[in-house]
N, C-alpha and C positions, 0 to 999 in steps of 0.2 A: 680960395683956401677960406674963409670964414664959416662957408657952408661946412663944409668937413668936418671945424673942428669943431660946429654946434652942434649938428646931426649926433658925431662922438660923445657929448655931454650928456644929450638929450638920453642916448642908450644905456648909457650908464646911468641917469638919472631913474629913466624908468627901469634896470633890473632892482637898484634898491630903493626904488617906492614900492615893486612887485616884493620885495624881501621884507618887510617892513611893517607891510601892511595888513594888522589881523585880519579884517572879511573883504571878500570880494564880491558883488552885486553888479549884475548883466543892466545895469544904468549908465551910462554917459551923458555925461553932462548935467545931471539934475537928478534929487534924491530921490533915494527906494523908496516905496511906499510901504506904507507900515506893513504889510499882508508880502510882501518879494519876502525868499529866502538869501540868504546871500548862497553862493556858487561856491563849488569841493575846494579850498586854500589848492591845491592843488592841479588846479585847473587852474585859479586866478594866477599865480605864480609862474602856470604857464606861458600863459598869452602877456604877460608882462616879461619873460624873458625870450619870450622870439618875436617881438616887436626893440627891445630892446637891444637884442642881436645885431635883427635889420638896420636898424638907426647905427651902428657901427662900422657894420658890415657896409652899408654907402658911405659914411662921412670917411674911412681908409679907399675909398671905391671916389672920392673926388677926390682926399689929400692929394692920393697918388696920379692923377692925370694934370696936375699943378706943378 
């Protein structure tokens, strides 16, 4: 049950971060290189929203099975 709640909170956090971040870089867990260009804002937001929705749906599924 706690796992489902955590997944929902992580999904909401991902969506909030997606809409509050100014620039998105194709770097994961590292600093972007000086010559690295940011990805388009719409693409970065879309990725964060899709991942967030995935976490929320997974969390709801976990809660439904308990």
